[in-house]
C-alpha positions as CSV (number, residue, x, y, z in Angstrom):
1,X,-21.3,-0.3,-12.1
2,X,-18.1,1.1,-10.6
3,X,-18.9,4.0,-8.6
4,X,-16.5,6.4,-6.7
5,X,-16.4,9.7,-4.9
6,X,-13.5,10.3,-2.7
7,X,-14.1,9.9,1.1
8,X,-12.7,13.3,1.5
9,X,-14.4,13.9,4.9
10,X,-12.9,11.0,6.2
11,X,-9.5,11.7,4.8
12,X,-9.8,15.2,6.5
13,X,-10.7,13.6,9.7
14,X,-7.8,11.2,10.0
15,X,-5.4,14.0,8.7
16,X,-6.7,16.8,11.1
17,X,-8.4,15.5,14.0
18,X,-7.5,11.8,14.9
19,X,-3.7,11.9,15.4
20,X,-3.1,15.2,16.7
21,X,-1.7,13.8,20.0
22,X,0.6,11.0,18.3
23,X,3.8,13.2,18.8
24,X,4.7,13.2,15.1
25,X,3.2,16.8,14.4
26,X,5.2,20.1,14.2
27,X,7.2,18.8,11.2
28,X,9.2,21.3,9.4
29,X,8.8,22.4,5.9
30,X,5.0,21.6,5.5
31,X,3.6,25.3,6.8
32,X,2.1,25.8,3.5
33,X,0.0,22.8,3.6
34,X,-2.6,24.0,6.0
35,X,-6.2,22.9,6.2
36,X,-7.4,25.1,3.2
37,X,-4.5,23.9,1.1
38,X,-5.2,20.2,2.1
39,X,-9.1,20.6,1.2
40,X,-8.2,22.1,-2.0
41,X,-5.7,19.4,-3.1
42,X,-8.0,16.7,-2.2
43,X,-10.9,18.3,-4.0
44,X,-8.9,18.6,-7.3
45,X,-7.3,15.1,-6.9
46,X,-10.8,13.7,-6.6
47,X,-12.0,15.3,-9.7
48,X,-9.1,14.0,-11.8
49,X,-9.4,10.6,-10.1
50,X,-13.3,10.4,-10.6
51,X,-13.7,12.2,-14.0
52,X,-10.3,11.1,-15.7
53,X,-9.0,7.9,-14.3
54,X,-12.2,5.9,-13.5
55,X,-13.5,5.9,-16.9
56,X,-10.4,4.4,-18.3
57,X,-10.5,1.6,-15.5
58,X,-12.9,-1.0,-16.9
59,X,-12.0,-0.2,-20.8
60,X,-8.3,-0.6,-19.8
61,X,-9.0,-3.9,-18.3
62,X,-10.7,-5.2,-21.3
63,X,-8.1,-3.9,-23.7
64,X,-5.0,-4.6,-21.9
65,X,-1.4,-3.8,-22.9
66,X,0.1,-5.1,-26.0
67,X,3.4,-5.2,-28.1
68,X,3.3,-3.8,-31.5
69,X,6.5,-3.9,-33.7
70,X,8.7,-4.2,-30.6
71,X,6.8,-1.2,-28.8
72,X,4.7,-1.8,-25.7
73,X,1.4,0.0,-25.9
74,X,-0.9,1.0,-23.1
75,X,-4.8,1.1,-23.3
76,X,-6.4,3.9,-25.2
77,X,-6.5,6.9,-23.5
78,X,-3.8,6.2,-21.0
79,X,-1.0,8.4,-22.5
80,X,-3.3,11.4,-22.5
81,X,-4.3,10.7,-18.9
82,X,-0.6,10.3,-18.0
83,X,0.3,13.6,-19.5
84,X,-2.8,15.3,-17.6
85,X,-1.8,13.5,-14.3
86,X,2.0,14.8,-14.5
87,X,1.2,18.3,-15.9
88,X,-1.1,18.7,-12.8
89,X,1.8,17.9,-10.5
90,X,0.2,14.7,-9.0
91,X,3.2,12.5,-10.0
92,X,5.5,14.6,-7.9
93,X,3.4,15.6,-4.9
94,X,5.5,14.6,-2.2
95,X,8.8,14.9,-4.0
96,X,11.3,17.2,-2.7
97,X,11.1,20.7,-4.3
98,X,14.9,20.7,-5.1
99,X,13.9,18.0,-7.6
100,X,11.0,19.8,-8.9
101,X,8.2,18.2,-6.7
102,X,5.5,19.9,-4.5
103,X,7.0,19.0,-1.2
104,X,3.7,17.9,0.1
105,X,3.6,15.7,3.4
106,X,3.4,12.0,3.0
107,X,0.3,12.0,5.1
108,X,-1.5,14.0,2.3
109,X,0.1,12.3,-0.5
110,X,-1.2,8.8,0.6
111,X,-4.6,10.1,0.6
112,X,-4.3,11.1,-3.0
113,X,-2.6,7.8,-3.6
114,X,-5.6,6.1,-2.2
115,X,-7.8,7.8,-4.7
116,X,-5.8,6.8,-7.8
117,X,-5.7,3.3,-6.5
118,X,-9.5,3.3,-6.1
119,X,-10.2,4.5,-9.7
120,X,-7.6,3.0,-11.8
121,X,-5.0,0.6,-9.8
122,X,-3.3,-0.3,-13.2
123,X,-2.7,3.4,-13.9
124,X,-1.4,4.2,-10.5
125,X,1.3,1.6,-10.8
126,X,3.2,3.7,-13.5
127,X,3.8,6.8,-11.3
128,X,4.0,4.7,-8.2
129,X,6.9,2.8,-9.5
130,X,8.7,6.0,-10.4
131,X,8.4,7.3,-7.1
132,X,9.9,4.3,-5.5
133,X,12.6,4.5,-7.9
134,X,13.4,8.0,-7.0
135,X,13.3,7.2,-3.2
136,X,16.2,4.6,-3.8
137,X,18.1,7.1,-6.2
138,X,17.8,9.9,-3.8
139,X,19.2,7.8,-0.9
140,X,21.9,6.0,-2.7
141,X,22.6,7.7,-6.0
142,X,25.7,9.8,-6.8
143,X,25.1,13.6,-6.7
144,X,25.6,13.5,-10.6
145,X,22.9,10.6,-10.7
146,X,20.5,12.5,-8.6
147,X,20.9,15.9,-10.3
148,X,20.4,14.5,-13.8
149,X,17.9,11.9,-13.4
150,X,15.5,13.0,-10.2
151,X,14.2,16.3,-12.0
152,X,13.2,14.3,-15.3
153,X,11.7,11.5,-13.2
154,X,9.7,14.2,-10.9
155,X,8.1,16.1,-13.8
156,X,7.0,12.7,-15.5
157,X,9.2,13.1,-18.5
158,X,10.9,9.9,-17.5
159,X,9.8,7.0,-15.4
160,X,11.3,4.3,-13.4
161,X,11.1,0.6,-12.4
162,X,12.5,-2.0,-10.0
163,X,14.1,-5.0,-11.6
164,X,14.5,-7.8,-9.1
165,X,12.8,-11.2,-10.0
166,X,14.1,-13.5,-12.0
167,X,12.3,-17.0,-13.3
168,X,14.1,-19.0,-10.7
169,X,14.2,-16.5,-7.8
170,X,11.6,-14.2,-6.3
171,X,12.0,-13.7,-2.7
172,X,15.4,-15.4,-2.2
173,X,17.3,-12.8,-4.3
174,X,20.5,-14.5,-3.3
175,X,20.0,-16.9,-6.3
176,X,19.8,-14.2,-8.9
177,X,22.2,-14.7,-12.1
178,X,22.3,-11.5,-13.8
179,X,25.7,-10.1,-14.4
180,X,27.4,-6.8,-14.6
181,X,30.6,-6.4,-16.2
182,X,32.9,-3.2,-15.6
183,X,34.0,-1.0,-18.4
184,X,37.0,1.2,-18.7
185,X,34.7,4.4,-18.8
186,X,33.3,3.6,-15.3
187,X,30.0,2.0,-16.7
188,X,29.0,-1.6,-16.7
189,X,27.4,-4.1,-19.2
190,X,24.4,-5.8,-17.6
191,X,23.3,-9.1,-19.0
192,X,20.4,-11.1,-17.8
193,X,16.6,-11.8,-17.8
194,X,14.2,-10.5,-15.5
195,X,10.1,-11.3,-15.1
196,X,7.4,-9.7,-13.4
197,X,8.6,-6.2,-14.0
198,X,5.8,-3.8,-13.5
199,X,6.1,-0.7,-16.1
200,X,9.0,-2.6,-17.7
201,X,8.0,-0.8,-21.0
202,X,5.2,1.4,-22.2
203,X,4.6,4.6,-24.2
204,X,3.6,6.9,-21.6
205,X,7.3,8.5,-21.1
206,X,10.1,9.2,-23.4
207,X,12.6,7.2,-21.3
208,X,12.6,4.6,-18.6
209,X,15.1,4.3,-15.7
210,X,15.6,0.7,-14.9
211,X,17.1,-0.1,-11.4
212,X,18.5,-3.4,-11.8
213,X,20.0,-6.0,-9.3
214,X,22.9,-7.9,-10.6
215,X,26.3,-9.4,-9.6
216,X,29.8,-8.2,-10.1
217,X,32.4,-10.7,-11.5
218,X,34.0,-11.0,-8.0
219,X,31.0,-10.7,-6.0
220,X,30.6,-13.0,-3.0
221,X,27.8,-15.8,-3.2
222,X,24.3,-15.0,-1.9
223,X,22.6,-11.6,-0.9
224,X,26.0,-10.3,0.0
225,X,27.1,-10.2,-3.6
226,X,24.3,-8.2,-5.1
227,X,24.6,-4.6,-6.5
228,X,22.4,-2.3,-8.1
229,X,22.6,-0.7,-11.5
230,X,20.8,2.2,-13.2
231,X,20.0,1.1,-16.8
232,X,18.1,3.5,-18.8
233,X,15.9,2.5,-21.8
234,X,17.5,5.1,-24.0
235,X,21.1,6.3,-23.3
236,X,20.8,10.0,-22.7
237,X,23.2,12.7,-23.7
238,X,24.8,15.3,-21.4
239,X,21.9,17.7,-22.3
240,X,19.3,15.1,-21.3
241,X,18.2,14.5,-24.8
242,X,18.0,10.9,-25.8
243,X,20.6,9.0,-27.8
244,X,20.8,5.3,-28.8
245,X,18.3,2.6,-27.6
246,X,20.0,0.6,-24.8
247,X,20.0,-3.3,-24.9
248,X,17.1,-3.5,-22.5
249,X,14.1,-4.7,-24.2
250,X,10.6,-6.2,-23.1
251,X,10.4,-9.7,-24.6
252,X,6.9,-10.4,-23.4
253,X,4.0,-9.2,-21.4
254,X,2.7,-11.2,-18.7
255,X,-0.7,-12.5,-19.1
256,X,-2.3,-11.9,-15.6
257,X,-5.5,-12.5,-13.9
258,X,-5.8,-8.7,-13.2
259,X,-4.1,-5.2,-13.6
260,X,-4.2,-5.8,-17.4
261,X,-3.8,-2.3,-18.2
262,X,-0.2,-2.3,-16.3
263,X,2.5,-3.5,-18.6
264,X,4.0,-6.2,-16.6
265,X,7.0,-7.2,-18.6
266,X,9.5,-9.9,-19.3
267,X,12.8,-7.9,-19.5
268,X,16.1,-8.9,-21.5
269,X,19.4,-7.1,-20.6
270,X,21.8,-8.1,-23.3
271,X,25.0,-6.1,-22.4
272,X,23.0,-3.2,-21.7
273,X,24.9,-0.1,-20.7
274,X,24.5,0.8,-16.9
275,X,25.9,2.6,-13.9
276,X,26.5,1.4,-10.3
277,X,24.0,3.1,-7.7
278,X,25.7,3.1,-4.3
279,X,28.4,0.8,-3.3
280,X,29.4,-2.5,-4.9
281,X,27.7,-5.4,-3.4
282,X,25.4,-3.3,-1.3
283,X,22.6,-3.3,-4.0
284,X,20.1,-5.0,-1.5
285,X,20.2,-2.3,0.9
286,X,19.6,0.2,-1.6
287,X,16.8,-1.5,-3.3
288,X,15.3,-2.1,0.1
289,X,14.8,1.7,0.2
290,X,12.6,1.4,-2.7
291,X,10.9,-1.7,-1.7
292,X,10.0,-0.4,1.9
293,X,8.4,2.6,0.1
294,X,6.5,0.4,-2.3
295,X,5.3,-2.0,0.5
296,X,3.3,0.9,2.1
297,X,2.3,1.7,-1.3
298,X,0.9,-1.6,-2.0
299,X,-0.9,-1.5,1.2
300,X,-2.7,1.7,0.0
301,X,-3.5,-0.3,-3.0
302,X,-5.5,-2.6,-0.8
303,X,-7.3,0.2,0.9
304,X,-8.1,2.1,-2.6
305,X,-9.6,-1.2,-4.0
306,X,-11.6,-1.7,-0.7
307,X,-12.9,1.7,-1.0
308,X,-14.3,1.5,-4.4
309,X,-15.5,-2.0,-3.9
310,X,-17.6,-0.7,-0.8
311,X,-18.9,2.4,-2.7
312,X,-20.1,0.3,-5.7
313,X,-21.7,-2.2,-3.3
314,X,-23.7,0.5,-1.4
315,X,-24.8,2.0,-4.8
316,X,-26.2,-1.4,-5.9
317,X,-27.7,-2.3,-2.5
318,X,-29.5,0.9,-2.4
319,X,-30.9,0.3,-6.1
320,X,-31.5,-3.4,-6.3
321,X,-35.1,-4.4,-5.2
322,X,-35.4,-7.9,-3.8
323,X,-37.5,-9.4,-1.1
324,X,-39.1,-7.5,1.9
325,X,-37.5,-6.3,5.2
326,X,-37.9,-8.8,8.2
327,X,-38.9,-5.8,10.1
328,X,-41.7,-4.7,7.8
329,X,-42.1,-3.2,4.4
330,X,-39.7,-0.4,3.8
331,X,-40.5,0.4,0.1
332,X,-44.5,0.4,0.0
333,X,-44.6,2.0,-3.5
334,X,-42.2,-0.6,-4.9
335,X,-42.6,-4.5,-5.7
336,X,-39.8,-5.1,-3.1
337,X,-37.3,-3.4,-0.7
338,X,-33.8,-2.6,-1.6
339,X,-31.4,-5.2,-0.5
340,X,-29.7,-2.8,1.9
341,X,-32.5,-3.5,4.5
342,X,-31.3,-7.1,4.8
343,X,-29.0,-7.9,7.9
344,X,-26.6,-9.9,5.8
345,X,-26.2,-7.4,3.2
346,X,-25.7,-4.8,6.0
347,X,-23.1,-7.1,7.5
348,X,-21.2,-7.1,4.5
349,X,-21.5,-3.4,3.8
350,X,-20.6,-2.4,7.5
351,X,-17.4,-5.0,7.2
352,X,-16.3,-3.2,4.1
353,X,-16.8,0.3,5.8
354,X,-15.1,-0.5,8.8
355,X,-12.1,-2.2,7.2
356,X,-11.7,1.0,4.9
357,X,-12.0,3.7,7.8
358,X,-9.7,1.5,10.0
359,X,-6.9,1.1,7.4
360,X,-7.3,4.7,6.5
361,X,-6.7,5.9,10.1
362,X,-3.6,3.7,10.3
363,X,-2.5,5.0,7.1
364,X,-2.6,8.4,8.4
365,X,-0.8,7.4,11.6
366,X,1.9,5.6,9.6
367,X,2.3,8.3,7.2
368,X,2.7,11.2,9.9
369,X,5.6,8.9,11.2
370,X,7.0,9.1,7.8
371,X,7.0,12.7,7.8
372,X,8.4,13.0,11.2
373,X,11.2,10.3,10.3
374,X,12.5,12.7,7.7
375,X,11.7,16.2,8.8
376,X,11.1,16.5,12.5
377,X,13.4,18.9,14.3
378,X,13.6,16.7,17.2
379,X,16.0,13.7,17.0
380,X,14.2,11.7,19.7
381,X,10.9,12.0,17.4
382,X,12.8,11.0,14.3
383,X,14.1,8.0,15.9
384,X,10.7,6.9,17.4
385,X,8.9,7.6,14.1
386,X,11.7,5.3,12.4
387,X,10.8,2.6,14.9
388,X,7.1,2.9,14.2
389,X,7.5,2.9,10.5
390,X,9.8,-0.1,10.7
391,X,7.2,-2.0,12.8
392,X,4.3,-1.0,10.7
393,X,5.4,-1.4,7.2
394,X,4.7,-5.2,7.1
395,X,1.4,-4.8,8.7
396,X,0.2,-2.1,6.4
397,X,1.4,-4.2,3.5
398,X,-0.1,-7.3,4.4
399,X,-3.1,-6.7,6.5
400,X,-4.5,-3.8,4.0
401,X,-4.1,-6.0,1.0
402,X,-5.7,-9.1,2.8
403,X,-8.9,-6.8,3.8
404,X,-9.0,-5.1,0.4
405,X,-9.4,-8.2,-1.4
406,X,-12.0,-9.4,1.1
407,X,-13.7,-6.5,0.6
408,X,-13.7,-7.0,-3.2
409,X,-15.0,-10.2,-2.6
410,X,-17.6,-8.9,-0.4
411,X,-18.8,-6.4,-3.2
412,X,-19.1,-9.3,-5.6
413,X,-21.4,-11.2,-3.1
414,X,-23.6,-8.1,-2.5
415,X,-24.0,-7.8,-6.2
416,X,-25.0,-11.5,-6.5
417,X,-24.9,-13.0,-10.0
418,X,-24.5,-9.4,-11.4
419,X,-21.2,-9.1,-9.5
420,X,-19.8,-12.5,-11.2
421,X,-20.1,-11.1,-14.7
422,X,-17.7,-8.5,-16.3
423,X,-20.0,-6.0,-17.6
424,X,-20.7,-4.6,-14.2
425,X,-16.9,-4.2,-13.6
426,X,-17.2,-5.7,-10.0
427,X,-15.3,-8.8,-10.6
428,X,-12.4,-6.4,-11.8
429,X,-11.8,-5.2,-8.2
430,X,-11.2,-8.8,-7.0
431,X,-8.9,-9.6,-9.9
432,X,-6.8,-6.4,-9.4
433,X,-6.8,-6.8,-5.7
434,X,-5.2,-10.3,-5.7
435,X,-2.0,-9.6,-6.7
436,X,-1.3,-6.9,-3.9
437,X,-1.2,-9.9,-1.5
438,X,1.6,-11.3,-3.5
439,X,4.0,-8.8,-5.0
440,X,6.6,-6.7,-3.1
441,X,7.0,-9.5,-0.7
442,X,4.2,-12.1,-0.4
443,X,2.1,-11.5,2.9
444,X,3.5,-14.7,4.5
445,X,6.8,-13.0,4.1
446,X,5.7,-9.8,5.6
447,X,4.6,-11.8,8.6
448,X,8.0,-13.5,9.1
449,X,9.6,-10.1,8.7
450,X,7.4,-8.6,11.5
451,X,8.3,-11.5,13.7
452,X,11.7,-12.5,12.7
453,X,13.2,-9.0,12.3
454,X,11.0,-6.1,13.6
455,X,10.1,-7.6,16.9
456,X,13.5,-8.8,18.2
457,X,15.4,-5.8,16.7
458,X,17.1,-4.1,19.4
459,X,15.4,-5.9,22.2
460,X,12.1,-5.0,20.9
461,X,12.4,-1.3,20.6
462,X,10.3,-1.1,17.5
463,X,7.5,-2.5,19.4
464,X,7.6,0.0,22.2
465,X,6.7,2.9,19.7
466,X,3.4,1.1,19.3
467,X,2.8,-0.5,22.8
468,X,3.6,2.6,24.8
469,X,0.9,5.1,23.4
470,X,-1.8,2.3,23.3
471,X,-1.1,1.5,26.7
472,X,-1.1,5.1,27.8
473,X,-4.3,5.8,26.2
474,X,-6.0,2.7,27.7
475,X,-4.6,3.9,31.0
476,X,-5.8,7.5,30.7
477,X,-9.4,6.6,29.2
478,X,-10.5,3.5,31.2
479,X,-13.3,5.6,33.0
480,X,-14.7,7.3,29.8
481,X,-18.6,6.9,29.9
482,X,-19.0,7.2,26.2
483,X,-16.5,4.7,25.2
484,X,-16.0,2.4,28.1
485,X,-17.1,-0.7,26.4
486,X,-14.8,0.0,23.5
487,X,-12.1,0.4,25.8
488,X,-12.6,-2.6,27.5
489,X,-12.6,-4.7,24.2
490,X,-9.6,-2.8,23.1
491,X,-8.0,-3.7,26.5
492,X,-8.8,-7.4,26.0
493,X,-7.3,-7.4,22.3
494,X,-4.2,-5.6,23.5
495,X,-3.7,-8.0,26.4
496,X,-3.8,-10.9,23.8
497,X,-1.3,-9.0,21.8
498,X,1.0,-8.6,24.6
499,X,0.7,-12.4,25.6
500,X,1.3,-13.3,22.0
501,X,4.3,-11.2,21.8
502,X,5.8,-12.8,25.0
503,X,4.8,-16.5,23.6
504,X,6.8,-15.9,20.2
505,X,9.7,-14.4,22.1
506,X,10.0,-17.3,24.4
507,X,9.1,-20.1,21.9
508,X,10.9,-18.5,18.9
509,X,14.3,-18.3,20.6
510,X,14.3,-22.2,21.0
511,X,12.7,-23.0,17.6
512,X,12.2,-20.6,14.7
513,X,9.5,-22.7,13.3
514,X,7.1,-21.7,16.4
515,X,7.6,-18.0,15.5
516,X,7.0,-18.9,11.9
517,X,3.8,-20.8,12.6
518,X,2.5,-17.9,14.6
519,X,3.7,-15.0,12.3
520,X,0.4,-14.5,10.0
521,X,-2.0,-14.7,13.1
522,X,0.2,-12.4,14.8
523,X,0.5,-9.9,12.0
524,X,-3.1,-9.7,11.8
525,X,-3.6,-9.5,15.4
526,X,-1.3,-6.4,15.7
527,X,-3.0,-4.7,12.8
528,X,-6.5,-5.1,14.2
529,X,-5.4,-3.8,17.5
530,X,-3.9,-0.7,15.7
531,X,-7.3,-0.1,14.1
532,X,-9.1,-0.8,17.3
533,X,-6.9,2.0,18.9
534,X,-7.8,4.5,16.1
535,X,-11.4,3.6,16.3
536,X,-11.7,4.2,20.0
537,X,-10.0,7.6,19.5
538,X,-12.3,8.3,16.7
539,X,-15.4,7.6,18.7
540,X,-14.1,9.7,21.6
541,X,-13.6,12.6,19.3
542,X,-17.1,12.1,17.8
543,X,-18.9,12.2,21.2
544,X,-16.8,15.3,22.1
545,X,-18.0,17.0,18.7
546,X,-21.7,16.0,19.3
547,X,-21.7,17.2,22.9
548,X,-20.1,20.7,21.9
549,X,-22.5,21.0,18.8
550,X,-21.4,20.5,15.3
551,X,-22.8,21.2,11.8
552,X,-21.4,17.7,10.8
553,X,-23.6,15.8,13.1
554,X,-24.3,12.9,10.6
555,X,-20.4,12.4,10.0
556,X,-19.8,11.9,13.7
557,X,-22.8,9.8,14.2
558,X,-21.7,7.4,11.4
559,X,-18.2,7.3,12.9
560,X,-19.4,6.1,16.1
561,X,-21.7,3.6,14.4
562,X,-18.9,2.3,12.4
563,X,-16.4,2.1,15.5
564,X,-19.2,0.1,17.4
565,X,-19.5,-2.3,14.6
566,X,-15.8,-3.1,14.5
567,X,-15.7,-3.6,18.2
568,X,-18.9,-5.8,18.2
569,X,-18.1,-8.0,15.1
570,X,-14.5,-7.6,13.9
571,X,-12.3,-7.2,16.8
572,X,-13.5,-10.3,18.8
573,X,-12.5,-12.8,15.9
574,X,-9.0,-11.0,15.7
575,X,-8.6,-11.5,19.4
576,X,-9.2,-15.0,19.0
577,X,-6.0,-15.5,17.1
578,X,-4.3,-15.5,20.4
579,X,-5.5,-19.1,20.6
580,X,-4.2,-20.0,17.3
581,X,-0.9,-18.5,18.1
582,X,-0.5,-20.3,21.4
583,X,-1.5,-23.6,20.0
584,X,2.3,-24.0,18.6
585,X,3.3,-25.4,15.4
586,X,2.6,-29.0,16.1
587,X,-0.5,-29.4,14.0
588,X,0.9,-27.4,11.2
589,X,4.2,-29.2,10.9
590,X,3.5,-32.8,12.1
591,X,2.2,-34.2,8.7
592,X,5.1,-35.9,6.7
593,X,5.5,-34.4,3.4
594,X,4.8,-37.5,1.5
595,X,1.2,-37.5,3.2
596,X,0.3,-34.3,1.3
């Protein structure tokens, strides 16, 4: 059974209490989004996601998308839910008001995004792709393009996609073959085939704005010869009404293991009319504005699935009677005790809970930096926030999706045989979550991006945005009686991270394969240190609140218990990744190819 109630109390905690000292506050333009407003928005979002999106999740997975007479149809109930979603302003929550958005901080919008990812990940991709396309257009589009397209995308009338992948190239976009021929009227005719295009076609909006990567006739080879083009499904007239159908068509829907209610399309552009976005041969730069936004969003997808997997597993563990507690009968009036009494079930539930709370805490930290990067009145803060976001984007994408999928697998295990059959809806979580480790740059690519680009950038400046606050916190709180053991564990893992960083810097300069061999373990180590830092702060705050006296005693006690489990059970294995990192590449790369 799929069970969900938004963890609003924890969301409020990470938004309002945990990161007050991160230096990313006092952002201009968000004065209206005070505590009361934030609480009201989270409550209303929970109602929509729980009562409208969740009931469509499993049926949508069973029905899937289909093509009828050349028209892509989403599952029953999706068009109506999409209209309700857009009419409520949820699709434009963090969009600039000048385009018709709500102007909410990213920190709040990411919490709402988590809810939609928990309750219906397939549904969430439709407005999510549109938001990413808007980011790219706002950053690189002409004034005419922005004024014409962004308001219609913000209100949900039109949606957006990103069209990168071709059958022969995914990550290596330098190999793409799609062409764009310039026309006398300033437009271009785009020709080529794309695959794996999320929301490539559907029946939720009147028009779809495709952002397509293609090559101009005189483009240089490789990634330096890629341009980006705006190619609408229907050619709009000057007043915004729809004209002729463009030569852009979904030729098939991909048959996927999960996300079956998301229309992932094969797209054919056969001389489709489009317009250049940004400068010629600078399309990759424009597309990365969207991709970086989407990579953080994909990380939230992992968190969202992890949260509903956890809640569903808890519900089952409290209801399922099986065996007796090792410490004595806990349910004397029943034939057996609920399985939540068993240590191994507790291990799985606590692991999921700690993953979710840790990822949510890091999400709030990174999204506060996103807000500061764009809206802080202080140049130094904007620059530091930009560095931090750059460093943490691959970590959020890769670590959160790895942990989200692990939580989905643990939920299946808690359910036993009932988790393995479709009717309970639990195995859907694992199928849906699995793609998040692959798309928007596979997690191994994220790790390479972290060690190959983000660490050495400007002599390690990105890393200082993370190392400095953690180091200062450890120094300032070494003698804290309440969390001294946690501080010691964090110090040990942070030391392992520092030594790993030095190892990669030294070995990677001489041999890039050494850095590549260490990359995946390094990303996880950095991510777990970030979660450990957040958990230590959370436990410290909880102890202070309990000492002062609070009406929310149960929440703060649970926060301390979860933090203690993280430091006892989850951080030590992550710290041990230092041993794998420093072991080098030899055992990984020594075997001849023909021996595999």
